[in-house]
C-alpha positions as CSV (number, residue, x, y, z in Angstrom):
1,X,0.0,0.0,-0.3
2,X,2.7,2.4,0.7
3,X,5.2,1.1,-2.2
4,X,1.9,2.0,-4.2
5,X,1.2,5.6,-2.8
6,X,5.2,6.3,-3.4
7,X,4.5,5.0,-6.8
8,X,1.9,7.2,-6.9
9,X,4.1,10.2,-5.7
10,X,3.9,12.8,-8.3
11,X,7.6,13.4,-10.1
12,X,7.8,17.2,-8.8
13,X,8.6,16.1,-5.6
14,X,11.5,14.3,-6.5
15,X,12.7,17.5,-8.3
16,X,12.1,19.5,-5.1
17,X,14.2,17.4,-3.3
18,X,17.0,16.9,-5.3
19,X,17.2,21.0,-6.1
20,X,16.9,21.8,-2.5
21,X,19.5,19.2,-2.0
22,X,21.8,20.8,-5.0
23,X,21.2,24.3,-3.3
24,X,22.3,22.9,-0.1
25,X,25.4,22.1,-1.5
26,X,26.0,25.1,-3.6
27,X,25.7,26.9,-0.5
28,X,28.2,24.6,1.3
29,X,30.4,25.2,-1.9
30,X,30.1,28.6,-1.8
31,X,30.9,28.8,2.0
32,X,34.1,26.8,1.5
33,X,35.2,28.7,-1.1
34,X,34.8,32.3,0.8
35,X,36.4,30.2,3.4
36,X,39.2,29.4,1.2
37,X,39.3,32.9,0.0
38,X,39.8,34.0,2.9
39,X,42.7,32.1,3.7
40,X,44.0,32.5,0.7
41,X,44.0,36.6,2.0
42,X,45.6,35.6,5.3
43,X,48.0,33.8,3.6
44,X,49.1,36.1,1.4
45,X,49.2,39.0,3.9
46,X,51.4,36.7,5.5
47,X,53.6,36.3,2.6
48,X,53.9,40.3,2.1
49,X,54.7,40.6,6.0
50,X,57.6,38.0,5.2
51,X,58.6,39.4,2.5
52,X,58.8,43.0,3.9
53,X,60.4,41.7,6.9
54,X,62.9,39.4,4.5
55,X,63.6,42.4,2.5
56,X,64.6,44.6,5.5
57,X,66.7,41.9,6.8
58,X,68.5,41.9,3.7
59,X,69.0,45.5,3.1
60,X,70.1,45.4,7.1
61,X,72.6,42.3,6.4
62,X,74.0,44.8,3.2
63,X,74.0,47.9,5.7
64,X,76.2,45.8,8.4
65,X,78.1,44.1,5.4
66,X,79.1,47.8,4.3
67,X,79.7,48.7,7.8
68,X,81.8,46.0,8.3
69,X,84.1,46.5,5.4
70,X,84.4,50.0,5.9
71,X,85.5,49.1,9.4
72,X,87.8,46.8,8.0
73,X,89.1,49.2,5.3
74,X,89.7,51.8,8.1
75,X,91.2,49.1,10.2
76,X,95.0,51.2,11.2
77,X,96.4,47.3,10.8
78,X,96.7,45.3,7.7
79,X,94.2,41.9,7.9
80,X,94.9,39.5,5.5
81,X,92.7,36.5,4.9
82,X,93.7,33.2,3.6
83,X,92.0,30.0,2.7
84,X,93.4,27.7,5.3
85,X,93.6,24.6,2.4
86,X,94.6,26.4,-0.6
87,X,96.3,29.5,0.6
88,X,94.7,31.9,-1.7
89,X,94.0,35.4,-1.1
90,X,90.5,35.8,0.2
91,X,90.6,39.5,1.0
92,X,93.6,42.0,2.0
93,X,92.4,45.6,3.8
94,X,94.1,48.7,2.0
95,X,96.4,48.9,5.5
96,X,98.1,45.6,4.3
97,X,97.9,46.7,0.8
98,X,100.2,49.7,2.1
99,X,102.0,47.8,4.1
100,X,103.5,45.3,1.8
101,X,103.8,47.7,-0.8
102,X,101.1,46.0,-3.5
103,X,99.0,48.3,-5.6
104,X,95.0,49.2,-4.8
105,X,94.0,48.2,-8.2
106,X,96.1,44.7,-8.5
107,X,94.0,41.7,-7.7
108,X,95.7,40.1,-4.5
109,X,98.0,37.4,-5.1
110,X,99.6,34.8,-2.9
111,X,102.7,35.0,-4.5
112,X,102.9,39.0,-3.9
113,X,102.9,38.5,-0.1
114,X,106.3,38.3,1.6
115,X,107.9,34.9,2.0
116,X,108.2,35.6,6.0
117,X,104.8,36.5,6.0
118,X,103.1,33.9,4.5
119,X,105.1,31.6,6.7
120,X,103.2,33.0,9.9
121,X,100.5,31.6,8.9
122,X,101.8,28.2,7.7
123,X,102.5,27.9,11.8
124,X,99.3,27.4,12.3
125,X,97.3,23.8,12.3
126,X,94.2,23.5,10.4
127,X,92.7,21.5,13.2
128,X,93.3,23.8,15.8
129,X,90.9,26.7,14.8
130,X,92.4,28.6,18.4
131,X,95.6,28.1,18.0
132,X,97.1,31.6,17.3
133,X,100.9,32.6,16.5
134,X,102.6,35.7,16.5
135,X,105.9,37.0,15.7
136,X,108.3,40.0,13.3
137,X,109.5,40.1,10.5
138,X,111.6,42.4,8.6
139,X,110.7,42.8,4.4
140,X,112.0,45.4,2.3
141,X,110.5,46.5,-0.4
142,X,110.4,50.2,-2.7
143,X,109.5,52.5,0.3
144,X,112.5,50.4,2.7
145,X,113.1,48.6,4.9
146,X,110.1,47.6,7.7
147,X,109.1,45.9,10.4
148,X,105.7,44.1,11.3
149,X,104.2,42.3,13.8
150,X,101.6,39.5,12.4
151,X,99.6,38.0,14.4
152,X,97.8,35.3,12.7
153,X,95.1,33.2,13.6
154,X,92.6,30.0,12.2
155,X,88.8,30.8,11.7
156,X,86.9,27.8,11.2
157,X,84.0,28.5,8.8
158,X,80.0,27.2,9.7
159,X,77.6,26.1,7.2
160,X,75.3,28.8,5.6
161,X,71.3,28.4,6.1
162,X,71.2,27.5,1.7
163,X,74.6,25.2,2.7
164,X,75.0,21.8,4.4
165,X,78.4,21.7,3.6
166,X,81.0,24.1,5.6
167,X,83.2,26.5,3.5
168,X,87.2,25.8,4.2
169,X,88.3,27.4,7.3
170,X,90.4,30.5,6.9
171,X,93.3,32.0,8.0
172,X,93.5,35.7,9.2
173,X,97.0,37.4,9.2
174,X,97.0,40.9,10.9
175,X,99.9,43.3,10.6
176,X,101.1,46.2,12.7
177,X,103.9,48.4,11.4
178,X,106.4,48.0,14.1
179,X,109.3,50.1,12.3
180,X,109.0,53.1,15.1
181,X,109.0,50.9,17.8
182,X,112.0,48.7,16.2
183,X,113.9,51.6,15.6
184,X,113.4,53.3,18.9
185,X,114.6,49.9,20.8
186,X,117.4,49.8,18.8
187,X,118.2,53.6,19.6
188,X,117.6,52.8,23.3
189,X,120.0,49.3,23.2
190,X,122.7,51.9,21.3
191,X,122.2,54.3,23.9
192,X,122.5,52.2,26.3
193,X,126.1,50.9,24.8
194,X,127.3,54.1,24.4
195,X,126.8,55.3,27.5
196,X,128.4,52.1,28.6
197,X,131.4,53.0,26.6
198,X,131.1,56.7,27.5
199,X,131.8,55.5,30.8
200,X,134.5,53.0,30.6
201,X,136.3,55.6,27.8
202,X,135.9,58.7,30.4
203,X,137.2,56.6,33.4
204,X,140.0,55.0,31.3
205,X,140.7,58.8,29.8
206,X,141.3,60.4,33.6
207,X,142.9,57.0,34.3
208,X,145.6,57.4,31.2
209,X,145.7,61.6,31.3
210,X,147.6,61.8,34.9
211,X,150.9,59.5,33.4
212,X,150.4,61.6,30.1
213,X,151.2,64.7,32.2
214,X,153.8,63.3,34.0
215,X,155.5,62.2,30.4
216,X,154.9,65.3,29.0
217,X,156.9,66.8,31.4
218,X,159.4,64.6,31.4
219,X,159.8,65.3,27.4
220,X,159.9,68.9,27.7
221,X,162.4,68.6,30.0
222,X,164.8,66.5,27.6
223,X,164.3,68.5,24.8
224,X,165.6,71.4,27.0
225,X,168.2,69.0,27.9
226,X,171.8,71.3,25.6
227,X,173.5,68.3,26.3
228,X,172.0,65.8,23.7
229,X,173.0,64.7,20.8
230,X,171.5,64.9,17.0
231,X,169.7,61.5,17.0
232,X,168.7,61.7,20.7
233,X,167.4,65.1,20.2
234,X,165.3,63.6,17.4
235,X,164.2,60.4,19.2
236,X,163.3,63.3,22.0
237,X,161.0,65.0,19.6
238,X,159.1,62.0,18.5
239,X,158.5,61.1,21.6
240,X,157.1,64.2,22.7
241,X,155.2,64.4,19.5
242,X,153.6,60.6,20.3
243,X,152.9,62.0,23.8
244,X,150.9,64.6,22.8
245,X,149.1,63.1,20.0
246,X,147.8,60.5,22.5
247,X,147.0,63.5,25.1
248,X,144.5,65.3,22.1
249,X,143.1,62.1,21.8
250,X,142.2,61.8,25.6
251,X,141.5,64.6,26.0
252,X,139.1,64.7,23.7
253,X,137.1,61.8,24.9
254,X,137.1,64.1,28.2
255,X,135.8,67.0,26.5
256,X,133.1,65.2,24.7
257,X,131.4,63.7,28.1
258,X,131.5,66.3,30.2
259,X,129.9,69.5,29.9
260,X,133.4,71.8,29.5
261,X,134.8,74.5,31.3
262,X,132.9,77.6,31.8
263,X,135.3,79.2,33.6
264,X,136.3,82.1,31.1
265,X,139.3,84.8,32.1
266,X,140.8,87.7,30.1
267,X,144.1,86.1,28.2
268,X,146.1,87.9,25.5
269,X,145.6,85.9,22.6
270,X,148.7,86.5,20.9
271,X,150.0,84.5,23.8
272,X,147.5,81.9,23.8
273,X,148.2,81.7,19.9
274,X,152.3,81.1,19.8
275,X,151.9,78.4,23.1
276,X,149.3,76.9,21.0
277,X,152.0,76.6,17.8
278,X,154.7,76.0,19.8
279,X,153.1,72.8,21.1
280,X,152.1,71.3,17.5
281,X,155.6,71.7,16.1
282,X,156.9,68.8,17.4
283,X,153.9,67.0,15.8
284,X,154.3,68.5,12.2
285,X,158.4,68.0,12.2
286,X,158.0,64.3,12.9
287,X,155.6,64.4,9.8
288,X,158.0,66.6,7.9
289,X,155.5,69.2,7.4
290,X,156.4,72.9,8.4
291,X,154.5,75.4,10.8
292,X,154.2,79.1,10.4
293,X,152.4,81.4,12.4
294,X,152.0,85.3,11.3
295,X,149.9,87.1,13.8
296,X,149.4,90.7,14.1
297,X,147.5,90.6,17.5
298,X,149.3,92.7,19.5
299,X,147.8,93.1,22.7
300,X,144.2,92.2,21.7
301,X,142.5,90.2,24.5
302,X,139.8,88.3,24.8
303,X,137.4,85.8,27.3
304,X,138.9,82.0,27.2
305,X,140.0,79.0,28.1
306,X,143.5,78.6,27.7
307,X,143.4,75.2,27.5
308,X,140.6,75.0,25.6
309,X,142.1,77.3,22.9
310,X,145.2,74.8,22.7
311,X,142.7,71.5,22.2
312,X,141.2,73.5,19.0
313,X,144.9,74.2,17.6
314,X,146.0,71.0,18.4
315,X,142.7,69.2,17.0
316,X,143.2,71.2,13.7
317,X,146.5,70.3,13.8
318,X,146.3,66.6,13.8
319,X,143.8,66.3,11.4
320,X,146.0,68.3,8.8
321,X,148.9,66.3,9.9
322,X,146.7,63.1,8.3
323,X,145.7,64.5,4.8
324,X,149.1,66.7,4.4
325,X,152.0,64.2,3.0
326,X,155.7,65.1,4.1
327,X,156.9,68.7,2.6
328,X,153.2,70.3,3.1
329,X,152.9,73.6,5.5
330,X,150.4,74.9,8.1
331,X,150.2,78.0,8.4
332,X,148.1,79.9,11.5
333,X,147.1,83.0,10.6
334,X,145.6,85.5,13.6
335,X,144.2,89.5,13.2
336,X,142.2,91.7,14.9
337,X,138.9,92.5,12.3
338,X,137.0,96.0,13.4
339,X,133.4,95.0,13.0
340,X,130.0,96.5,14.7
341,X,129.0,96.1,17.0
342,X,132.3,94.0,18.6
343,X,135.5,93.3,17.3
344,X,136.5,90.0,16.3
345,X,139.7,88.3,16.7
346,X,139.7,86.2,13.7
347,X,142.3,83.1,13.3
348,X,142.7,80.9,9.9
349,X,144.6,77.6,10.2
350,X,145.4,76.8,6.4
351,X,146.6,73.4,5.4
352,X,148.4,72.3,2.0
353,X,146.6,68.8,2.5
354,X,144.3,66.7,-0.3
355,X,141.8,68.8,1.3
356,X,138.3,67.3,2.0
357,X,135.4,66.1,-0.5
358,X,132.5,68.4,-1.4
359,X,129.8,65.3,-0.1
360,X,131.9,65.2,3.3
361,X,131.9,68.9,4.5
362,X,128.8,69.2,5.9
363,X,129.8,66.1,8.0
364,X,133.2,67.3,9.4
365,X,132.0,68.7,12.8
366,X,129.7,65.1,13.3
367,X,130.7,63.1,16.1
368,X,132.4,60.5,15.1
369,X,132.9,61.4,11.3
370,X,136.2,60.0,9.9
371,X,137.0,60.1,6.1
372,X,140.3,57.8,6.6
373,X,139.0,55.8,9.5
374,X,142.5,56.8,11.4
375,X,140.7,58.6,14.4
376,X,138.1,58.3,16.4
377,X,136.3,61.2,14.8
378,X,135.5,63.6,17.8
379,X,138.6,66.3,17.5
380,X,136.4,68.4,15.0
381,X,133.6,67.8,16.9
382,X,135.2,69.0,20.2
383,X,136.9,72.2,18.8
384,X,133.3,73.4,17.2
385,X,131.9,72.8,21.0
386,X,134.5,74.7,22.4
387,X,134.4,77.6,20.2
388,X,130.7,77.9,21.2
389,X,131.5,78.1,25.0
390,X,133.8,80.9,23.9
391,X,131.0,82.5,22.3
392,X,132.6,82.1,18.8
393,X,132.2,80.2,15.3
394,X,134.1,77.8,13.2
395,X,133.5,76.9,9.8
396,X,135.7,75.1,6.7
397,X,136.5,75.7,3.3
398,X,138.1,73.2,1.2
399,X,139.0,72.2,-2.3
400,X,140.3,68.9,-2.8
401,X,143.9,68.4,-3.9
402,X,144.7,72.1,-2.8
403,X,144.1,72.1,1.2
404,X,141.9,73.1,3.8
405,X,141.1,76.3,5.5
406,X,139.5,76.4,8.8
407,X,138.4,80.1,10.2
408,X,137.3,80.8,13.6
409,X,136.2,83.7,15.3
410,X,136.3,84.7,18.8
411,X,134.4,88.0,20.8
412,X,137.8,90.7,21.5
413,X,137.5,92.8,24.7
């Protein structure tokens, strides 16, 4: 009965139900579509936000990279980065190029780095990233000799976000110019040695000076003995010349390492000049050189130290005797020159020796300078110092092959 009733149900009811089911399914599909649309919009917003954050991160990273590169380029020390395995140069900052004399436009190349610098990196072990090594090396380039303090350290590279295999480890070398420090250290050591030598030489000079004074007195007494034969008198003259030469060296050492005498008294300059020339005469005679004195000073006086002036004449004589062959001549001239505002005693010391080369003229008064190496090179230095103590001046003129002239000026009273 029911089946029959169903069969007798009108077809419109089936169509209505189907349509209603379709409408319901369509509504659910539309709802899902809008849900999917909202989800897509949400994901798009999240992606845009992530893209903006990534862009900001990349910009920030680029800024940091530029800043770090600027800091690296501005560092006052050289930075060299090498591949720990291949030893290829990965980076070379401007200071490193400057220290190693590598042009800025030249690609970094391992062969351009001095071997002593590369050897510092070879001391590191790639298996010990934390190991460090430091040493001083000396390199020579177009700019001259330079000392560098090189410090090397190994850096282990970590894998990046896009690569699972880590990059080869790097060796970082930092180089600092230690030339000034090294030179200062050498100067301190030289000064220390010079001070020790000065103390020793001053002590020896003091110890030698007293016996020399006795020898000088005895040779003077022997020279004045009228009973000496010709040969004996010649031997005494040689002895007297040797003692006076040694005395000059000792006095120069003492003058060089002492402030010198500041006690200047009134002296007749003609008497000092005559006694000084007489003092050097045995030295000249021993070398076969004539000595002449030409002076017109009369009673002219100066404020001076007799021993200091005699030392100047003795030093000039010793200098001339080393450069004047036998048969030559030494002439000492003294005269008073009228000048304003004060008169000057002018002394000129001539010799007919080999002269001084032009390139050496500027150095003749430097301590230790000697063109022939036959003296400690203090005589002319001491002479200049004594002249300054007398408020005077000393200058030199020379012509190779024709001789040398020293000009000295003393303030006259």
